Every structure is written in structure tokens, then in C-alpha cells.
N, C-alpha and C positions, 0 to 999 in steps of 0.2 A: 736706272734701277729703282723700282718701286716695291713697296711691301705688298705681298699677296698672302694667300693661305699657306704658301710654302716658303715665304721669304720674310725674315724679320731683320731690321737694321738697327744698330746701336752705335752712337758716336764714340763712346769711350767704355773701357772696362774699368769700372770703379767698384768699391766695396758696396755701394748703395744699389748697384745694378743687380736686379734679381735674375741673373743669368740662368740659375737652376730652374726657375719657373719655365723659361722658354724651352730649355732642354727637355724637361719632363713633358711639356705640352706636345713637342714634336715626337718624342719616343711613344707617346700614347696615341698620336695621330696615325692613321692608316697609311699615309704617304711619306711620313718623315718630313724633313725640311732643311732650310739653310738659314744660318744666322751670320750676318756680316757685322764685324766690329770695325769701326772707323768710317761708317756711313750714316748719314743723317736720315731721319724719317722720310724726307722728301727725295732721297736718293743722291744727295750731294756727297762727293767723296771728301772726307775730312782728313783721313790718313792717321797713322799711329806713330808715336815717337819711338816705342820699344816693342815692336811686334813679336820678337822672340821671347821677351819677358812675359808679355801678355799670353802668349801661346802656353807657356809652362803654367801660369796661373789658371788658365781655363781648364787644362787637363787635370790639374790638381783639384779644382772645385767640382768637376763632374765626377771624378773618382771618389771623392770623400763625402759628397753631399747628396748624391742621387742613388736611389735603390729601386729595384734590384740593379746589380752592377751594369753599368752602360759600356764597359770596356768591350771593344770590338764593334760597337754600334755607332761610333762617331769618329770623324776626322777633323783635325784642325790644320789648315794649310794657309800659307802666305800668298797673297795675290798683289800685283801691281796694277793700279788703275790711275790714269792721269798723273803718272810719275809719283804716285803716293803708295805707301805700303798699307794694306788692310788685311784683315784675317777673315777667312771663311770657315765656319763650322758646319760640317755636313753631318746631319743627324738622321739615322735610319729609324724606320718604324720598328719597335722592339717586339719580341715574341713572348715576353713575360709581363704583359700588361696586368694591372696598372703600375706604372712607374710613379715615383713620388719623391719629394724632398724628405730626406731622412729626419730632419728636425721635427716635421709634423706628421710623419707616417702616412698611412692610407686613409687620410681624411680630406675634406674639401679644402683645407688649408695647404695640404701637401700634394694633392693630385690635380693636374691641369691637363687640358686638351686644346688643340688648336681649333678655333671657330672663327672663320673669316680671317682677319689680319691680327687677331688677338689670342692670347693664351687665357682661357677661361677656367674657373674652378669646375672640377668634375663632380656632378651630383653623387651623393653617397650611394644611392641605389645603383648607379652605373659602376662605382668603385667595387661594390660588393659583387656585382654580376661578373665583372671582369676577373676578380680574384678567384671566384669559384670555377671559372673556366680556364684559368691560367695554364699554359703549357707546362707540364711537369715531366713529360717523357723526353728529356733533352740529354745530350752527352755530358753536360755539366752537372746534372742531377743524378745521373745513374752511377752507382758505385762500381768501380772496376772489380771484376772477379779475381784479379791479381793485384796484390799490394806490394810485391817485391819487384817494382819496376825500376829500370835505370834509364838515364836520359843523356848518355854521352854524345849521341849523334846530335841532339838538339843543342847541347852546349857548344859543339864545334861550330854549328851554323851561326849561333849568336856571336861567338868569338870572332868569326870571320867578318861580321858586320860591326865589330868593335862594341858589342853590347853584351859583355860577359854576364852570365847568370850568377846571382848571389845565392846564399843559403836558403833564402825565402822564395826562390823563384817559383816553386810549385804553387805556393799560395798566391803570389803576385800575378801569375799567369792564369789563375783561376782553374787549376788542375785538381782541385779538391771539392768534395761535396760540402754542404753546410756543416756536416758532422765532422769534417776533417779528413775523410778517407779519400784516397786517390780516385778520381772519377773516370768516366769512359773516354773523355777527351785525353786525359793523361795516358790511358792505355793505347790510344791511337798514335800518340806522339812518342811512345817509349821505344827503346832500342829493339825490343822484341815483342811481337804480338801475333795474333792469328789472322790478320787481315791480308787476304790474297789480292794483289793488284796485278792484272794481266793485260798485256797488249798482244792481241792476236792479229795474224796477217794471213790473208787468203789469196789464192790464185783464181781470181774471178770475181763476179759481182755478188755471189752468195757465199754461204758458209760450208759448201760441200768440200772444197779442197783446201784444208789448213796447211800452210807451209811453215808457219812460225807460231809459237806460243810462248811468249816471253813472260817470266815471272819476276815482278819487282816488289813483292809484298813481304810480309812478316818482319817489317822494320818500321822505323819512324815514318809517319805519313809524309813528313817533309822530304825525307830521303826518297821515298817511293815516287813522290811528285816530280822531284828533279830527275829521277831515272826515266820516268815516262816522257818528260819534256825532251831529254836527250835522245831517247829512242825515236820519237816522232820527228824530231828535227833531223835526224839521220835519214829518215824515210822521205823527208820533204826535200827531194833532190831538185836540181835545176833542170828545166826542160827547155828545149829550143822551139820557139814558135815562129814559123816561116810564113810571112805574109807576102802579098804581091809586091810590096815595096822593099821590105828588109827582113832581117832575121833578128828576133828578139829572144832573150833568155829570161826565163821567169820561173820561179819555184812553183811546185805543183799546188801548194796551198799558201794562203797569206799567213806569214809567220806570226804576226801580231794577233790576229783573230784566233789562230790555232792555240797559241799560248794562253790567251784569256779563257778559251773554252775548257782547256785541260785543267787549269787552276780552279776555274768556276766549278767544275765537276767534283773536284776534291773537296773544296771548301763548303759547298752547299749540299753535298750528298747527305741523305738521311741514314746515318749509320746505326740509328736505333733499330732499323730493320735487318741489321747484320748483313747487308748486301752492299759491297763496295762499288765504286764507279767502274765502267767497262770501256775499254778502248779497242776498236777494231779497224783494221786497214784493209780495204777492198781494192780491186783493180781500178775502180773509178771514183772512189770516195773514202773518206774517214768518217766513222761514226763514233760518237761519244755519248755514253748513256749514264745518267746519274739517277739514283733511286730517290723517289719522293717527288710529288708534284709541286706546284707553287706554294709558298708559305701561306698559312691561313690569313685571309684578309687582303691578299695581293691579287689583283685581277691581271689578266693577260695584257691589257692595255697599259697598266702601271708597270708591269714587268718589262715590256718593250720600251717604255719611256725611261727606263733606268732607275726607277724607285727601288731602294734596297731594303730587304728584310732578311738579314743574315740568319740562316738556319742554325749555324754553329758559330756563335760569336767568339768562342774560345779559339777556334781555328783561324777565324778571320783576323783576330788580334795578332796571333803569332805569325801568320803569313804576311801580315802588314809589317810587323817588326822586322822580318827578314827580307823586306822589300820585294816580295813576290807578288804583292797586290799593291797597286798605286793608291787608290782611294775608293771609298764606298760608291757603288753604283756605276763604276766606270767600265766594267767588263762587258756587259751586254751591249751597250752602245758601240763599243769597239768592234764587236762581232757583227752587229747589224750593218755597220759602215761598209763592210766588205761582202757580206753574204745575204743580208736582208732577213726578213721574218720567215721566209720559206725554209730556211735551214733548221728551224725549231719545230719539234713535235711534242706537244705537252699533253700528257694523259693523267689519269688519276694517281698513278703510282710511279711514273717515270718522266724524265725530260730527256729527249734525244736530240743531239745536234748532228747534222749530216753536212759534210763539206765536200762538194764535188772537186775532183782533180781537174786541172786544165787539160790533161791528156790521160789516156789509159796507162796504168802502170805496167811495166813488163814483169813477167813472172819470176825473175830471179830473186833468190833469197839474199837480203842485205846482211852485212856483218852485224853481229850481236853488239849491243852496247854493254860491255862488261868490264870490270876492273882488270888491271894487269895481274898476272900470277906473281904474288910476292914470295920472298924466300920462305916465310912461314907456311904459306900454302904448299910450296914445293916439298917441305919437310912432312907436311900432312899427307900428301899424295904418296910419298915414299913408303909410308907405313900402312897404306890401305891394302888390305887383303880380304876379298869377299865383302860381306856386310858386317860392319862393326858398330857397336853402340858408342855413345858419346864418351862414357867412362873408359871403355876399352881403347879408344883413340888417345885419350889423355894419358892413360897408363903407358901406351906405346911411346908417346912423345915425352914421358916423364914430366908432365905438367900437372901441378896440384891446384892452381888457381882456375876455377871453373869459368869465371867471367872473362879472364884474360884469354883463355882458350877460345871462348865463343867469339870475342871481338876480333882477335888477331889470326885465328886459324879457321874455325868452323864457318862463321858468317861470310868472310871473304871468299872461301872456297865454294860456298853455295851460290854466292853472287856471280862468281866467275864461271859458274856452271861446269866445274870440273868434278864435282861430286853431287850426288842427289840423295833425297830422302827415300827410304823404302815405303814410307807412308806419308806422301806429300800433303794429303788432305787433313792430316792430324799431326802437325809439326811438333807438338808437345806430348805426343803419346809416349807412354813408358816403354813401349815396344819398338820405338823408332830406331832405325839403323841407317847407316850411311854407306854409300858404295860409289865407285868410280863411274863417271859417265864416259861416253866414247871420246869426248874431248880430253878428259882427265887421263884416259888410258894412253892417248897419243902423247901427252906430256911426259908421262912416266916412261914410255918406251924411248923417247928422245933423250 
């Protein structure tokens, strides 16, 4: 292991080590980079006595000493080499350049960039130029049009990972603007939003014959992601491949690559354009389309080599907390390992991934991935008559708590597809009404 323009080696983590300078330099570098702790300049593996303790110190130093926030732009992982423990810090190229050491601000003492194998001070003219063109239209900077957001779904997912959220979680997860208002990232992760996530299925190779149109949106983006993963996993059935020698069973698509592609589409989608990712299943392939081209400054070559420039660092950080993302830059190489570059189509406004099936899909409709009908949902169905407003339903059920009704009655019934909205394109319309679906009518009759 030798130092390069993307690799820096340090023997020990000490107070005198200017780790922040190296982090800032890679954040400002168009390719990001790797910092190894426990490795000498000449590549000798030294090892660390307390890698877990050093990992906590590194995260704390980056969090408190680097600005703009680098959360979601770095990973710290333990590696074993030559039977010794070392740390690898993965740093992505940031989208809010220039990054700097808080102590010195946006000056030549605070801003650095990678030049060759060293972190060099950034000239003030470059600092000023970068600041003038800094990306401002990001989900972390945009104020949510709603400030009455709840995050029960997000709390549940964090508790499942034994990482309960405290009272300051909104601030700690960077779900607020600099002024303290809930931002658009918070809106995407809230229990209720207006983001429509659909998985469509067609009988054929084009969009002429739609046989399923599954809706998993209007909820926390994490929940929507899990629902899409479950639906696609259900579609990814096992097929028998008969050769001249034997009979092999294989799934229609590689599960690892497909999972990475779905999560990648959610995490890196450009939500500022108000267009969510799209998932479509054809008889011969799956297509996944995310809005937005490659991040500024990232070439196709760098993209395919796994260099990471997270478009939505707030989402990246949360998906990583919930162990839905392993480490920065790992997704694209995993996809390429199974499907190669030909599965990607990059345009100015979209990135499309197309994965061919190992055989043509049969036209039957597969079962829906929907929750079971709970006792509360059954009570709701029992009072459904024609089209009713939310308040009318609450009155019939004698429920006064609006949020309780939404979480335990209305939302589960919509997700189970036993009721539907009269105005599905405008879920928060004051004229919204709810009615039974054919599936709901069947349950009421039985």
C-alpha cells in the first residue's frame, strides 16, 4: 500500500495529527479519497491498539471541526491486514465546496485540496470562486412547506437497530435548515408526505399492457424503500435453467445488484425536481429510473470506478445508520460486477438502469405486497358507506385523536389497498374522500 492522490497513510491518531486537514482536502478533491490509520508512509502495517476508540474520536473530530457538515460524506471502518487492526476512512467528494476547518474558516489556513500525495492550502481566489458557485438547491437547504411533520416510522426503524432517537434527533440528523426550520429531507422522511413511489408491471416488453400499478408512497422514504425492495424481491422468482448436462435453478435477477440499484435510486435521486424514482417490471427486464444526471464534477469514468459524490448526504447518512447502505462507493461496483456498464444509461436529466431477466416472465399477476388487515382496519371497513371524508370516518368510529386515527386506521387501510382516495393525485386535498376498493368490498362481505 503506497500513498497516491487518493490514498493517505498515518501511523497513529494523535492530538498533533492534523486529520481535519486531510479530510477537508479530500472533501474538496473531485475524486474524494481514503485515509488509513495504522499504516506508515511507506505502506508498512503498524496496527492500532484501540481501533474502536480511535473510530469514535475520528467521527467526533470530523463532526465538530469540519464545515459545511461532512455527515453522510464519510465512513470509518475497521480492516485487518497482516493480523493487525487498522482503520480506513472513506471520504467522498462533497457537493458544498469549499469545505474548511471551522477554526480558520474559508481562508487559506482552513481550506485545503489534494495535490498529488499531499493536502495543500487552497488559494483564496479558488475559495471565493467555489463559494460563489456552491450548490444551494439541495434538500438540506430547502425549507419544507410543512412544519407539522411526525417521524414515528423513522423512530421505529432506528429502534429496530437499537439506535433510539433522542429529543435532538431532528438537529442531529440534519433535518433542519440553517435557520432551524424543518427541511425537505425531513419532509421526505416524515410519516406523511406527497411523494408518490410506484412499481408498475407490464405484460410485454413495452408499456402498452399495464397489469399492476403498485403505490408505496406518501410515507417515510425509508418505509417506501423497504416496500419496493419487498415487492421486487417477490417478483424475483426462481427459474429453472435446463442445460445439456443438468437442471439449474436461478433467480431471474441477481438479488445483490438489484437491491443496490433500488437503494441507489432512492438515495441519489434529485428530489428538488419533485420527481421520485420509478420502478418498472417488463416481461424481459426491470428498469429503474432516477431523476438527475451525474453530480457536478463527477465523470462517467469516475462514476463507474466507484467514486462517490452523494447527492443527498442527509439520506445517505440515515440509510447507512439503518444498515441499508454498507459503505460509500460500494453500490455501483456491486451492480457492475453482475451486469456491466451496458445496464446504465446516463442522460442530462436521468439515470436509467436496465437489468435483463434470465428468461421471459409469464404474464400472471403476482400477489400484492401489502400488510395484513388489522382489527382496526376491519372496524374502519365496517363503517364505510359510499365516499366519506376523514372527519366523517373519525366520527363514525368515535375517535377524536386525528394522528392516532391516521397511523392505526387510515394509513394501514390505504397500504392494504382495501380503501382508496377519491383524489389520489392530491392526497392532502380538502375535498379528499375515501371509498372501498374491490378488495375491501370482498372483506366486508365475508
